[in-house]
PDB file with SEQRES, HELIX, SHEET and CRYST1 records, atoms N, CA, C and O in Angstrom:
SEQRES   1 A   79  MET LEU ASP ASP ALA LYS LEU ARG TYR THR ASN ASP ASN          
SEQRES   2 A   79  PRO ALA LYS LYS ARG ASP LEU MET SER LEU ARG ASN THR          
SEQRES   3 A   79  TYR ILE CYS SER CYS LEU GLU ARG GLY VAL PRO VAL ALA          
SEQRES   4 A   79  ASP ILE ALA GLN ASN CYS ARG THR SER MET GLN MET ILE          
SEQRES   5 A   79  ASP LYS HIS TYR ALA LYS TRP ARG ASP ALA ALA ASN ASN          
SEQRES   6 A   79  LEU ASN LEU ASN GLN ASN PHE THR MET ASN ILE GLU THR          
SEQRES   7 A   79  ASP                                                          
HELIX    1 AA1 LEU A   20  ARG A   34  1                                  15    
HELIX    2 AA2 VAL A   38  CYS A   45  1                                   8    
HELIX    3 AA3 MET A   49  TYR A   56  1                                   8    
HELIX    4 AA4 ALA A   57  TRP A   59  5                                   3    
HELIX    5 AA5 ALA A   62  THR A   78  1                                  17    
CRYST1    1.000    1.000    1.000  90.00  90.00  90.00 P 1           1          
ATOM      1  N   MET A   1       9.062  25.965  70.265  1.00  0.00           N  
ATOM      2  CA  MET A   1       8.710  27.346  70.359  1.00  0.00           C  
ATOM      3  C   MET A   1       7.961  27.791  69.087  1.00  0.00           C  
ATOM      4  O   MET A   1       6.923  28.446  69.177  1.00  0.00           O  
ATOM      5  N   LEU A   2       8.488  27.435  67.909  1.00  0.00           N  
ATOM      6  CA  LEU A   2       7.820  27.807  66.669  1.00  0.00           C  
ATOM      7  C   LEU A   2       6.449  27.148  66.542  1.00  0.00           C  
ATOM      8  O   LEU A   2       5.503  27.759  66.047  1.00  0.00           O  
ATOM      9  N   ASP A   3       6.350  25.900  66.992  1.00  0.00           N  
ATOM     10  CA  ASP A   3       5.057  25.220  66.945  1.00  0.00           C  
ATOM     11  C   ASP A   3       4.044  25.890  67.867  1.00  0.00           C  
ATOM     12  O   ASP A   3       2.889  26.089  67.490  1.00  0.00           O  
ATOM     13  N   ASP A   4       4.478  26.232  69.064  1.00  0.00           N  
ATOM     14  CA  ASP A   4       3.584  26.882  70.030  1.00  0.00           C  
ATOM     15  C   ASP A   4       3.068  28.227  69.520  1.00  0.00           C  
ATOM     16  O   ASP A   4       1.916  28.585  69.765  1.00  0.00           O  
ATOM     17  N   ALA A   5       3.908  28.961  68.820  1.00  0.00           N  
ATOM     18  CA  ALA A   5       3.523  30.261  68.283  1.00  0.00           C  
ATOM     19  C   ALA A   5       2.851  30.153  66.912  1.00  0.00           C  
ATOM     20  O   ALA A   5       2.499  31.165  66.305  1.00  0.00           O  
ATOM     21  N   LYS A   6       2.677  28.923  66.433  1.00  0.00           N  
ATOM     22  CA  LYS A   6       2.077  28.651  65.119  1.00  0.00           C  
ATOM     23  C   LYS A   6       2.838  29.359  63.993  1.00  0.00           C  
ATOM     24  O   LYS A   6       2.246  29.909  63.063  1.00  0.00           O  
ATOM     25  N   LEU A   7       4.169  29.326  64.110  1.00  0.00           N  
ATOM     26  CA  LEU A   7       5.041  29.930  63.108  1.00  0.00           C  
ATOM     27  C   LEU A   7       5.920  28.905  62.393  1.00  0.00           C  
ATOM     28  O   LEU A   7       6.824  29.287  61.650  1.00  0.00           O  
ATOM     29  N   ARG A   8       5.673  27.626  62.602  1.00  0.00           N  
ATOM     30  CA  ARG A   8       6.521  26.586  62.018  1.00  0.00           C  
ATOM     31  C   ARG A   8       6.474  26.618  60.494  1.00  0.00           C  
ATOM     32  O   ARG A   8       7.476  26.322  59.842  1.00  0.00           O  
ATOM     33  N   TYR A   9       5.325  26.974  59.914  1.00  0.00           N  
ATOM     34  CA  TYR A   9       5.177  26.987  58.462  1.00  0.00           C  
ATOM     35  C   TYR A   9       4.692  28.356  57.993  1.00  0.00           C  
ATOM     36  O   TYR A   9       3.973  29.053  58.709  1.00  0.00           O  
ATOM     37  N   THR A  10       5.097  28.726  56.785  1.00  0.00           N  
ATOM     38  CA  THR A  10       4.676  30.000  56.204  1.00  0.00           C  
ATOM     39  C   THR A  10       3.252  29.886  55.673  1.00  0.00           C  
ATOM     40  O   THR A  10       2.666  28.803  55.654  1.00  0.00           O  
ATOM     41  N   ASN A  11       2.712  31.010  55.246  1.00  0.00           N  
ATOM     42  CA  ASN A  11       1.375  31.019  54.647  1.00  0.00           C  
ATOM     43  C   ASN A  11       1.427  30.803  53.143  1.00  0.00           C  
ATOM     44  O   ASN A  11       0.398  30.877  52.471  1.00  0.00           O  
ATOM     45  N   ASP A  12       2.620  30.537  52.604  1.00  0.00           N  
ATOM     46  CA  ASP A  12       2.769  30.297  51.176  1.00  0.00           C  
ATOM     47  C   ASP A  12       2.041  29.019  50.773  1.00  0.00           C  
ATOM     48  O   ASP A  12       1.705  28.181  51.609  1.00  0.00           O  
ATOM     49  N   ASN A  13       1.806  28.894  49.468  1.00  0.00           N  
ATOM     50  CA  ASN A  13       1.187  27.680  48.967  1.00  0.00           C  
ATOM     51  C   ASN A  13       2.125  27.070  47.940  1.00  0.00           C  
ATOM     52  O   ASN A  13       2.233  27.637  46.853  1.00  0.00           O  
ATOM     53  N   PRO A  14       2.802  25.977  48.189  1.00  0.00           N  
ATOM     54  CA  PRO A  14       2.747  25.165  49.404  1.00  0.00           C  
ATOM     55  C   PRO A  14       3.519  25.820  50.554  1.00  0.00           C  
ATOM     56  O   PRO A  14       4.435  26.614  50.336  1.00  0.00           O  
ATOM     57  N   ALA A  15       3.136  25.479  51.749  1.00  0.00           N  
ATOM     58  CA  ALA A  15       3.758  26.054  52.943  1.00  0.00           C  
ATOM     59  C   ALA A  15       5.227  25.666  53.024  1.00  0.00           C  
ATOM     60  O   ALA A  15       5.607  24.534  52.723  1.00  0.00           O  
ATOM     61  N   LYS A  16       6.044  26.631  53.439  1.00  0.00           N  
ATOM     62  CA  LYS A  16       7.476  26.380  53.623  1.00  0.00           C  
ATOM     63  C   LYS A  16       7.763  26.291  55.116  1.00  0.00           C  
ATOM     64  O   LYS A  16       7.169  27.012  55.917  1.00  0.00           O  
ATOM     65  N   LYS A  17       8.662  25.416  55.474  1.00  0.00           N  
ATOM     66  CA  LYS A  17       9.000  25.226  56.869  1.00  0.00           C  
ATOM     67  C   LYS A  17       9.961  26.321  57.334  1.00  0.00           C  
ATOM     68  O   LYS A  17      10.956  26.603  56.665  1.00  0.00           O  
ATOM     69  N   ARG A  18       9.667  26.930  58.468  1.00  0.00           N  
ATOM     70  CA  ARG A  18      10.556  27.927  59.064  1.00  0.00           C  
ATOM     71  C   ARG A  18      11.465  27.235  60.070  1.00  0.00           C  
ATOM     72  O   ARG A  18      11.098  26.237  60.692  1.00  0.00           O  
ATOM     73  N   ASP A  19      12.666  27.797  60.211  1.00  0.00           N  
ATOM     74  CA  ASP A  19      13.573  27.348  61.252  1.00  0.00           C  
ATOM     75  C   ASP A  19      14.135  28.584  61.950  1.00  0.00           C  
ATOM     76  O   ASP A  19      13.809  29.711  61.577  1.00  0.00           O  
ATOM     77  N   LEU A  20      14.967  28.378  62.947  1.00  0.00           N  
ATOM     78  CA  LEU A  20      15.500  29.515  63.694  1.00  0.00           C  
ATOM     79  C   LEU A  20      16.373  30.410  62.827  1.00  0.00           C  
ATOM     80  O   LEU A  20      16.458  31.613  63.075  1.00  0.00           O  
ATOM     81  N   MET A  21      17.024  29.844  61.813  1.00  0.00           N  
ATOM     82  CA  MET A  21      17.853  30.653  60.914  1.00  0.00           C  
ATOM     83  C   MET A  21      16.991  31.627  60.116  1.00  0.00           C  
ATOM     84  O   MET A  21      17.386  32.774  59.907  1.00  0.00           O  
ATOM     85  N   SER A  22      15.833  31.186  59.676  1.00  0.00           N  
ATOM     86  CA  SER A  22      14.959  32.086  58.916  1.00  0.00           C  
ATOM     87  C   SER A  22      14.454  33.212  59.812  1.00  0.00           C  
ATOM     88  O   SER A  22      14.272  34.336  59.343  1.00  0.00           O  
ATOM     89  N   LEU A  23      14.228  32.930  61.084  1.00  0.00           N  
ATOM     90  CA  LEU A  23      13.810  33.986  62.010  1.00  0.00           C  
ATOM     91  C   LEU A  23      14.943  34.976  62.253  1.00  0.00           C  
ATOM     92  O   LEU A  23      14.696  36.170  62.421  1.00  0.00           O  
ATOM     93  N   ARG A  24      16.178  34.492  62.274  1.00  0.00           N  
ATOM     94  CA  ARG A  24      17.344  35.369  62.419  1.00  0.00           C  
ATOM     95  C   ARG A  24      17.430  36.308  61.219  1.00  0.00           C  
ATOM     96  O   ARG A  24      17.679  37.504  61.372  1.00  0.00           O  
ATOM     97  N   ASN A  25      17.223  35.753  60.022  1.00  0.00           N  
ATOM     98  CA  ASN A  25      17.238  36.570  58.812  1.00  0.00           C  
ATOM     99  C   ASN A  25      16.140  37.626  58.851  1.00  0.00           C  
ATOM    100  O   ASN A  25      16.364  38.773  58.464  1.00  0.00           O  
ATOM    101  N   THR A  26      14.968  37.247  59.313  1.00  0.00           N  
ATOM    102  CA  THR A  26      13.858  38.195  59.423  1.00  0.00           C  
ATOM    103  C   THR A  26      14.198  39.306  60.395  1.00  0.00           C  
ATOM    104  O   THR A  26      13.900  40.472  60.139  1.00  0.00           O  
ATOM    105  N   TYR A  27      14.822  38.951  61.515  1.00  0.00           N  
ATOM    106  CA  TYR A  27      15.211  39.942  62.515  1.00  0.00           C  
ATOM    107  C   TYR A  27      16.204  40.948  61.922  1.00  0.00           C  
ATOM    108  O   TYR A  27      16.040  42.156  62.093  1.00  0.00           O  
ATOM    109  N   ILE A  28      17.217  40.460  61.238  1.00  0.00           N  
ATOM    110  CA  ILE A  28      18.237  41.337  60.661  1.00  0.00           C  
ATOM    111  C   ILE A  28      17.607  42.271  59.627  1.00  0.00           C  
ATOM    112  O   ILE A  28      17.866  43.474  59.642  1.00  0.00           O  
ATOM    113  N   CYS A  29      16.791  41.730  58.739  1.00  0.00           N  
ATOM    114  CA  CYS A  29      16.151  42.564  57.709  1.00  0.00           C  
ATOM    115  C   CYS A  29      15.235  43.601  58.333  1.00  0.00           C  
ATOM    116  O   CYS A  29      15.214  44.753  57.899  1.00  0.00           O  
ATOM    117  N   SER A  30      14.488  43.209  59.334  1.00  0.00           N  
ATOM    118  CA  SER A  30      13.579  44.142  60.009  1.00  0.00           C  
ATOM    119  C   SER A  30      14.347  45.274  60.672  1.00  0.00           C  
ATOM    120  O   SER A  30      13.949  46.435  60.580  1.00  0.00           O  
ATOM    121  N   CYS A  31      15.434  44.946  61.334  1.00  0.00           N  
ATOM    122  CA  CYS A  31      16.259  45.971  61.976  1.00  0.00           C  
ATOM    123  C   CYS A  31      16.844  46.933  60.953  1.00  0.00           C  
ATOM    124  O   CYS A  31      16.846  48.144  61.173  1.00  0.00           O  
ATOM    125  N   LEU A  32      17.338  46.408  59.839  1.00  0.00           N  
ATOM    126  CA  LEU A  32      17.917  47.259  58.804  1.00  0.00           C  
ATOM    127  C   LEU A  32      16.869  48.202  58.216  1.00  0.00           C  
ATOM    128  O   LEU A  32      17.155  49.370  57.955  1.00  0.00           O  
ATOM    129  N   GLU A  33      15.663  47.694  58.011  1.00  0.00           N  
ATOM    130  CA  GLU A  33      14.591  48.526  57.468  1.00  0.00           C  
ATOM    131  C   GLU A  33      14.211  49.658  58.417  1.00  0.00           C  
ATOM    132  O   GLU A  33      13.811  50.737  57.980  1.00  0.00           O  
ATOM    133  N   ARG A  34      14.339  49.402  59.727  1.00  0.00           N  
ATOM    134  CA  ARG A  34      13.991  50.420  60.726  1.00  0.00           C  
ATOM    135  C   ARG A  34      15.143  51.371  61.014  1.00  0.00           C  
ATOM    136  O   ARG A  34      14.981  52.327  61.773  1.00  0.00           O  
ATOM    137  N   GLY A  35      16.316  51.120  60.411  1.00  0.00           N  
ATOM    138  CA  GLY A  35      17.445  52.023  60.589  1.00  0.00           C  
ATOM    139  C   GLY A  35      18.300  51.752  61.811  1.00  0.00           C  
ATOM    140  O   GLY A  35      19.054  52.627  62.238  1.00  0.00           O  
ATOM    141  N   VAL A  36      18.203  50.566  62.384  1.00  0.00           N  
ATOM    142  CA  VAL A  36      19.045  50.195  63.520  1.00  0.00           C  
ATOM    143  C   VAL A  36      20.492  50.150  63.041  1.00  0.00           C  
ATOM    144  O   VAL A  36      20.763  49.605  61.971  1.00  0.00           O  
ATOM    145  N   PRO A  37      21.426  50.708  63.806  1.00  0.00           N  
ATOM    146  CA  PRO A  37      22.833  50.676  63.378  1.00  0.00           C  
ATOM    147  C   PRO A  37      23.337  49.246  63.163  1.00  0.00           C  
ATOM    148  O   PRO A  37      23.044  48.343  63.947  1.00  0.00           O  
ATOM    149  N   VAL A  38      24.092  49.068  62.097  1.00  0.00           N  
ATOM    150  CA  VAL A  38      24.606  47.750  61.736  1.00  0.00           C  
ATOM    151  C   VAL A  38      25.464  47.174  62.859  1.00  0.00           C  
ATOM    152  O   VAL A  38      25.435  45.967  63.101  1.00  0.00           O  
ATOM    153  N   ALA A  39      26.219  48.013  63.537  1.00  0.00           N  
ATOM    154  CA  ALA A  39      27.069  47.530  64.637  1.00  0.00           C  
ATOM    155  C   ALA A  39      26.221  46.899  65.732  1.00  0.00           C  
ATOM    156  O   ALA A  39      26.615  45.884  66.304  1.00  0.00           O  
ATOM    157  N   ASP A  40      25.070  47.477  66.033  1.00  0.00           N  
ATOM    158  CA  ASP A  40      24.185  46.918  67.057  1.00  0.00           C  
ATOM    159  C   ASP A  40      23.600  45.581  66.621  1.00  0.00           C  
ATOM    160  O   ASP A  40      23.512  44.643  67.413  1.00  0.00           O  
ATOM    161  N   ILE A  41      23.203  45.504  65.362  1.00  0.00           N  
ATOM    162  CA  ILE A  41      22.651  44.249  64.847  1.00  0.00           C  
ATOM    163  C   ILE A  41      23.721  43.160  64.881  1.00  0.00           C  
ATOM    164  O   ILE A  41      23.457  42.033  65.301  1.00  0.00           O  
ATOM    165  N   ALA A  42      24.930  43.504  64.438  1.00  0.00           N  
ATOM    166  CA  ALA A  42      26.028  42.531  64.425  1.00  0.00           C  
ATOM    167  C   ALA A  42      26.314  42.024  65.832  1.00  0.00           C  
ATOM    168  O   ALA A  42      26.548  40.831  66.026  1.00  0.00           O  
ATOM    169  N   GLN A  43      26.296  42.914  66.804  1.00  0.00           N  
ATOM    170  CA  GLN A  43      26.554  42.504  68.182  1.00  0.00           C  
ATOM    171  C   GLN A  43      25.422  41.610  68.698  1.00  0.00           C  
ATOM    172  O   GLN A  43      25.686  40.603  69.354  1.00  0.00           O  
ATOM    173  N   ASN A  44      24.176  41.966  68.411  1.00  0.00           N  
ATOM    174  CA  ASN A  44      23.040  41.161  68.867  1.00  0.00           C  
ATOM    175  C   ASN A  44      23.026  39.776  68.245  1.00  0.00           C  
ATOM    176  O   ASN A  44      22.625  38.806  68.889  1.00  0.00           O  
ATOM    177  N   CYS A  45      23.464  39.680  66.988  1.00  0.00           N  
ATOM    178  CA  CYS A  45      23.443  38.404  66.271  1.00  0.00           C  
ATOM    179  C   CYS A  45      24.771  37.655  66.342  1.00  0.00           C  
ATOM    180  O   CYS A  45      24.918  36.573  65.772  1.00  0.00           O  
ATOM    181  N   ARG A  46      25.723  38.238  67.042  1.00  0.00           N  
ATOM    182  CA  ARG A  46      27.057  37.638  67.176  1.00  0.00           C  
ATOM    183  C   ARG A  46      27.663  37.319  65.812  1.00  0.00           C  
ATOM    184  O   ARG A  46      28.095  36.198  65.543  1.00  0.00           O  
ATOM    185  N   THR A  47      27.678  38.337  64.971  1.00  0.00           N  
ATOM    186  CA  THR A  47      28.258  38.205  63.649  1.00  0.00           C  
ATOM    187  C   THR A  47      29.010  39.484  63.332  1.00  0.00           C  
ATOM    188  O   THR A  47      29.049  40.397  64.156  1.00  0.00           O  
ATOM    189  N   SER A  48      29.600  39.564  62.165  1.00  0.00           N  
ATOM    190  CA  SER A  48      30.379  40.744  61.806  1.00  0.00           C  
ATOM    191  C   SER A  48      29.551  41.718  60.969  1.00  0.00           C  
ATOM    192  O   SER A  48      28.568  41.345  60.329  1.00  0.00           O  
ATOM    193  N   MET A  49      29.980  42.963  60.997  1.00  0.00           N  
ATOM    194  CA  MET A  49      29.342  43.972  60.164  1.00  0.00           C  
ATOM    195  C   MET A  49      29.565  43.647  58.691  1.00  0.00           C  
ATOM    196  O   MET A  49      28.708  43.937  57.857  1.00  0.00           O  
ATOM    197  N   GLN A  50      30.700  43.053  58.367  1.00  0.00           N  
ATOM    198  CA  GLN A  50      31.011  42.696  56.997  1.00  0.00           C  
ATOM    199  C   GLN A  50      30.030  41.636  56.477  1.00  0.00           C  
ATOM    200  O   GLN A  50      29.607  41.701  55.322  1.00  0.00           O  
ATOM    201  N   MET A  51      29.670  40.671  57.314  1.00  0.00           N  
ATOM    202  CA  MET A  51      28.719  39.636  56.904  1.00  0.00           C  
ATOM    203  C   MET A  51      27.361  40.264  56.614  1.00  0.00           C  
ATOM    204  O   MET A  51      26.711  39.915  55.628  1.00  0.00           O  
ATOM    205  N   ILE A  52      26.934  41.184  57.462  1.00  0.00           N  
ATOM    206  CA  ILE A  52      25.652  41.847  57.248  1.00  0.00           C  
ATOM    207  C   ILE A  52      25.707  42.667  55.965  1.00  0.00           C  
ATOM    208  O   ILE A  52      24.761  42.651  55.178  1.00  0.00           O  
ATOM    209  N   ASP A  53      26.806  43.383  55.747  1.00  0.00           N  
ATOM    210  CA  ASP A  53      26.966  44.142  54.512  1.00  0.00           C  
ATOM    211  C   ASP A  53      26.896  43.244  53.283  1.00  0.00           C  
ATOM    212  O   ASP A  53      26.237  43.580  52.299  1.00  0.00           O  
ATOM    213  N   LYS A  54      27.566  42.119  53.341  1.00  0.00           N  
ATOM    214  CA  LYS A  54      27.636  41.224  52.190  1.00  0.00           C  
ATOM    215  C   LYS A  54      26.278  40.611  51.852  1.00  0.00           C  
ATOM    216  O   LYS A  54      25.901  40.543  50.682  1.00  0.00           O  
ATOM    217  N   HIS A  55      25.550  40.169  52.864  1.00  0.00           N  
ATOM    218  CA  HIS A  55      24.328  39.408  52.626  1.00  0.00           C  
ATOM    219  C   HIS A  55      23.038  40.227  52.704  1.00  0.00           C  
ATOM    220  O   HIS A  55      22.008  39.804  52.179  1.00  0.00           O  
ATOM    221  N   TYR A  56      23.085  41.380  53.346  1.00  0.00           N  
ATOM    222  CA  TYR A  56      21.843  42.125  53.578  1.00  0.00           C  
ATOM    223  C   TYR A  56      21.903  43.568  53.077  1.00  0.00           C  
ATOM    224  O   TYR A  56      21.062  44.380  53.465  1.00  0.00           O  
ATOM    225  N   ALA A  57      22.853  43.903  52.243  1.00  0.00           N  
ATOM    226  CA  ALA A  57      23.017  45.282  51.782  1.00  0.00           C  
ATOM    227  C   ALA A  57      21.776  45.802  51.065  1.00  0.00           C  
ATOM    228  O   ALA A  57      21.480  46.996  51.134  1.00  0.00           O  
ATOM    229  N   LYS A  58      21.053  44.934  50.387  1.00  0.00           N  
ATOM    230  CA  LYS A  58      19.879  45.397  49.643  1.00  0.00           C  
ATOM    231  C   LYS A  58      18.770  45.891  50.560  1.00  0.00           C  
ATOM    232  O   LYS A  58      17.844  46.557  50.097  1.00  0.00           O  
ATOM    233  N   TRP A  59      18.843  45.577  51.850  1.00  0.00           N  
ATOM    234  CA  TRP A  59      17.810  45.997  52.792  1.00  0.00           C  
ATOM    235  C   TRP A  59      18.078  47.387  53.342  1.00  0.00           C  
ATOM    236  O   TRP A  59      17.243  47.959  54.043  1.00  0.00           O  
ATOM    237  N   ARG A  60      19.224  47.914  53.026  1.00  0.00           N  
ATOM    238  CA  ARG A  60      19.555  49.261  53.501  1.00  0.00           C  
ATOM    239  C   ARG A  60      19.499  50.237  52.354  1.00  0.00           C  
ATOM    240  O   ARG A  60      19.789  49.870  51.215  1.00  0.00           O  
ATOM    241  N   ASP A  61      19.140  51.445  52.620  1.00  0.00           N  
ATOM    242  CA  ASP A  61      19.110  52.433  51.547  1.00  0.00           C  
ATOM    243  C   ASP A  61      20.502  53.021  51.337  1.00  0.00           C  
ATOM    244  O   ASP A  61      21.418  52.754  52.115  1.00  0.00           O  
ATOM    245  N   ALA A  62      20.654  53.805  50.306  1.00  0.00           N  
ATOM    246  CA  ALA A  62      21.966  54.340  49.944  1.00  0.00           C  
ATOM    247  C   ALA A  62      22.555  55.206  51.047  1.00  0.00           C  
ATOM    248  O   ALA A  62      23.769  55.191  51.248  1.00  0.00           O  
ATOM    249  N   ALA A  63      21.740  55.953  51.761  1.00  0.00           N  
ATOM    250  CA  ALA A  63      22.234  56.814  52.844  1.00  0.00           C  
ATOM    251  C   ALA A  63      22.857  55.988  53.954  1.00  0.00           C  
ATOM    252  O   ALA A  63      23.897  56.363  54.495  1.00  0.00           O  
ATOM    253  N   ASN A  64      22.236  54.867  54.300  1.00  0.00           N  
ATOM    254  CA  ASN A  64      22.809  54.008  55.336  1.00  0.00           C  
ATOM    255  C   ASN A  64      24.131  53.417  54.879  1.00  0.00           C  
ATOM    256  O   ASN A  64      25.050  53.275  55.685  1.00  0.00           O  
ATOM    257  N   ASN A  65      24.246  53.071  53.614  1.00  0.00           N  
ATOM    258  CA  ASN A  65      25.502  52.533  53.096  1.00  0.00           C  
ATOM    259  C   ASN A  65      26.630  53.550  53.235  1.00  0.00           C  
ATOM    260  O   ASN A  65      27.755  53.186  53.576  1.00  0.00           O  
ATOM    261  N   LEU A  66      26.336  54.817  52.974  1.00  0.00           N  
ATOM    262  CA  LEU A  66      27.360  55.844  53.068  1.00  0.00           C  
ATOM    263  C   LEU A  66      27.765  56.116  54.516  1.00  0.00           C  
ATOM    264  O   LEU A  66      28.927  56.415  54.790  1.00  0.00           O  
ATOM    265  N   ASN A  67      26.814  56.012  55.436  1.00  0.00           N  
ATOM    266  CA  ASN A  67      27.090  56.315  56.840  1.00  0.00           C  
ATOM    267  C   ASN A  67      27.745  55.166  57.593  1.00  0.00           C  
ATOM    268  O   ASN A  67      28.287  55.379  58.678  1.00  0.00           O  
ATOM    269  N   LEU A  68      27.710  53.970  57.053  1.00  0.00           N  
ATOM    270  CA  LEU A  68      28.243  52.803  57.762  1.00  0.00           C  
ATOM    271  C   LEU A  68      29.708  52.976  58.136  1.00  0.00           C  
ATOM    272  O   LEU A  68      30.077  52.783  59.294  1.00  0.00           O  
ATOM    273  N   ASN A  69      30.546  53.334  57.173  1.00  0.00           N  
ATOM    274  CA  ASN A  69      31.973  53.463  57.445  1.00  0.00           C  
ATOM    275  C   ASN A  69      32.252  54.597  58.420  1.00  0.00           C  
ATOM    276  O   ASN A  69      33.131  54.471  59.273  1.00  0.00           O  
ATOM    277  N   GLN A  70      31.518  55.705  58.310  1.00  0.00           N  
ATOM    278  CA  GLN A  70      31.716  56.816  59.234  1.00  0.00           C  
ATOM    279  C   GLN A  70      31.368  56.402  60.660  1.00  0.00           C  
ATOM    280  O   GLN A  70      32.124  56.684  61.589  1.00  0.00           O  
ATOM    281  N   ASN A  71      30.224  55.734  60.839  1.00  0.00           N  
ATOM    282  CA  ASN A  71      29.817  55.293  62.175  1.00  0.00           C  
ATOM    283  C   ASN A  71      30.790  54.277  62.750  1.00  0.00           C  
ATOM    284  O   ASN A  71      31.103  54.322  63.939  1.00  0.00           O  
ATOM    285  N   PHE A  72      31.272  53.359  61.918  1.00  0.00           N  
ATOM    286  CA  PHE A  72      32.202  52.344  62.380  1.00  0.00           C  
ATOM    287  C   PHE A  72      33.514  52.989  62.813  1.00  0.00           C  
ATOM    288  O   PHE A  72      34.065  52.623  63.851  1.00  0.00           O  
ATOM    289  N   THR A  73      34.015  53.931  62.045  1.00  0.00           N  
ATOM    290  CA  THR A  73      35.257  54.611  62.373  1.00  0.00           C  
ATOM    291  C   THR A  73      35.103  55.424  63.651  1.00  0.00           C  
ATOM    292  O   THR A  73      35.990  55.414  64.504  1.00  0.00           O  
ATOM    293  N   MET A  74      33.984  56.126  63.787  1.00  0.00           N  
ATOM    294  CA  MET A  74      33.759  56.926  64.987  1.00  0.00           C  
ATOM    295  C   MET A  74      33.685  56.039  66.220  1.00  0.00           C  
ATOM    296  O   MET A  74      34.199  56.419  67.272  1.00  0.00           O  
ATOM    297  N   ASN A  75      33.067  54.879  66.124  1.00  0.00           N  
ATOM    298  CA  ASN A  75      32.959  53.968  67.273  1.00  0.00           C  
ATOM    299  C   ASN A  75      34.333  53.446  67.680  1.00  0.00           C  
ATOM    300  O   ASN A  75      34.620  53.327  68.871  1.00  0.00           O  
ATOM    301  N   ILE A  76      35.173  53.138  66.718  1.00  0.00           N  
ATOM    302  CA  ILE A  76      36.513  52.640  67.036  1.00  0.00           C  
ATOM    303  C   ILE A  76      37.346  53.725  67.724  1.00  0.00           C  
ATOM    304  O   ILE A  76      38.060  53.452  68.688  1.00  0.00           O  
ATOM    305  N   GLU A  77      37.246  54.954  67.218  1.00  0.00           N  
ATOM    306  CA  GLU A  77      38.041  56.032  67.776  1.00  0.00           C  
ATOM    307  C   GLU A  77      37.612  56.402  69.191  1.00  0.00           C  
ATOM    308  O   GLU A  77      38.441  56.843  69.986  1.00  0.00           O  
ATOM    309  N   THR A  78      36.320  56.232  69.523  1.00  0.00           N  
ATOM    310  CA  THR A  78      35.847  56.592  70.850  1.00  0.00           C  
ATOM    311  C   THR A  78      36.034  55.480  71.867  1.00  0.00           C  
ATOM    312  O   THR A  78      35.965  55.739  73.069  1.00  0.00           O  
ATOM    313  N   ASP A  79      36.271  54.241  71.422  1.00  0.00           N  
ATOM    314  CA  ASP A  79      36.438  53.110  72.358  1.00  0.00           C  
ATOM    315  C   ASP A  79      37.777  53.100  73.012  1.00  0.00           C  
ATOM    316  O   ASP A  79      38.063  52.215  73.819  1.00  0.00           O  
TER     317      ASP A  79                                                      
END                                                                             
């Protein structure tokens, strides 16, 4: 799939090889930058919100960090 889409290697010099894990990381970072709720990203990637917080917190702004716990608590209470 990556070869067909000509995405197997980056445009860096020297080129770096991409794999499906790097595409997953790109997806998570892109979603965080666009303001997608962390719970939705975690569900789509079959991972925990804590893992996303630990590894991708720098991709979210301070406002999103403050709202994370409120949104998570509200979702639990409504389920």
